[in-house]
C-alpha positions in Angstrom: 4.0 2.5 -10.4 3.6 6.1 -11.2 1.0 8.3 -12.8 1.5 11.9 -13.8 -1.2 14.5 -13.1 -0.9 18.2 -14.1 -2.0 21.3 -12.2 -2.5 24.4 -14.2 -1.2 27.3 -12.0 -1.3 31.0 -12.7 2.4 30.7 -13.8 2.1 27.5 -15.9 1.7 23.7 -15.7 3.1 22.0 -12.6 3.7 18.2 -12.4 1.8 16.3 -9.7 3.3 12.8 -9.6 1.4 10.0 -7.9 3.6 7.1 -6.9 2.3 3.7 -5.6 4.9 1.4 -4.1 4.8 -2.3 -4.1 2.8 -3.8 -1.2 4.9 -5.0 1.8 4.1 -7.9 4.1 4.0 -7.1 7.8 3.7 -9.3 10.8 -0.1 -9.4 10.7 -1.1 -7.6 7.5 0.1 -5.9 4.3 0.7 -2.3 3.6 0.9 -0.3 0.3 2.6 3.1 0.5 1.8 6.0 -1.8 2.8 9.6 -2.4 1.2 12.5 -4.1 3.6 15.3 -5.1 1.3 18.3 -4.7 2.6 21.7 -5.7 2.6 22.7 -2.0 4.3 19.6 -0.7 4.3 15.8 -0.8 1.5 13.9 0.9 2.2 10.3 2.0 -0.3 7.6 2.9 -0.8 3.9 3.1 -3.5 1.3 2.3 -3.6 -1.7 4.6 -5.1 -5.1 3.9 -5.2 -8.8 4.7 -3.2 -9.5 1.5 -1.2 -7.5 -1.1 -4.2 -7.1 -3.4 -6.4 -5.6 -0.7 -3.6 -3.3 0.5 -3.1 -2.0 -3.0 -6.8 -1.5 -3.7 -7.2 0.4 -0.5 -4.2 2.6 -1.3 -5.7 3.4 -4.8 -9.0 4.3 -3.2 -7.2 6.5 -0.7 -5.4 8.3 -3.5 -8.7 8.8 -5.3 -10.2 10.3 -2.1 -7.1 12.5 -1.5 -7.3 13.8 -5.1 -11.1 14.4 -5.2 -11.2 16.1 -1.9 -8.2 18.3 -2.6 -8.2 22.1 -3.1 -6.4 21.4 -6.4 -9.4 19.4 -7.7 -11.9 21.9 -6.3 -10.1 24.7 -8.2 -10.9 22.9 -11.5 -7.2 23.1 -12.6 -6.1 19.5 -12.1 -6.0 17.0 -14.9 -4.7 13.6 -16.0 -5.3 13.2 -19.7 -8.0 15.8 -20.5 -9.3 18.6 -18.3 -12.6 17.4 -16.6 -12.2 13.8 -17.5 -11.1 12.4 -14.2 -7.9 10.9 -12.8 -8.3 7.1 -13.2 -8.4 6.2 -9.5 -11.2 4.5 -7.7 -12.8 6.2 -4.7 -14.8 5.0 -1.6 -18.5 4.8 -2.3 -19.2 7.7 0.1 -17.6 10.2 -2.3 -18.6 8.8 -5.7 -20.8 11.8 -6.2 -17.6 13.8 -6.6 -16.4 11.9 -9.7 -16.1 13.6 -13.0 -15.8 12.6 -16.7 -14.6 9.1 -17.4 -14.3 8.3 -13.7 -18.0 9.0 -13.2 -18.9 6.9 -16.2 -16.7 4.0 -15.1 -18.1 4.0 -11.5 -21.7 4.6 -12.7 
């Protein structure tokens, strides 16, 4: 699955694609790979879980954490639908204070 974020640079809008791959069963657990296509390079990560659902949920939370702790978010130039309305990804409870817009309302 894929979600498109946008970063407003000094020279114009840049696409920031977020891709979540289908969970894969390993020998002892499941993994769910994801990629964030930041303007300065692609970041790759995984969520791991006892089953496919847990692996995907943890991957989605890792994406949310990566986004909300990024320099791109801190610059205030990253958006999904509307500027300042959040990105639609869950985050770990330790960083919920960073949520903005609809994300903050949904997690509140």
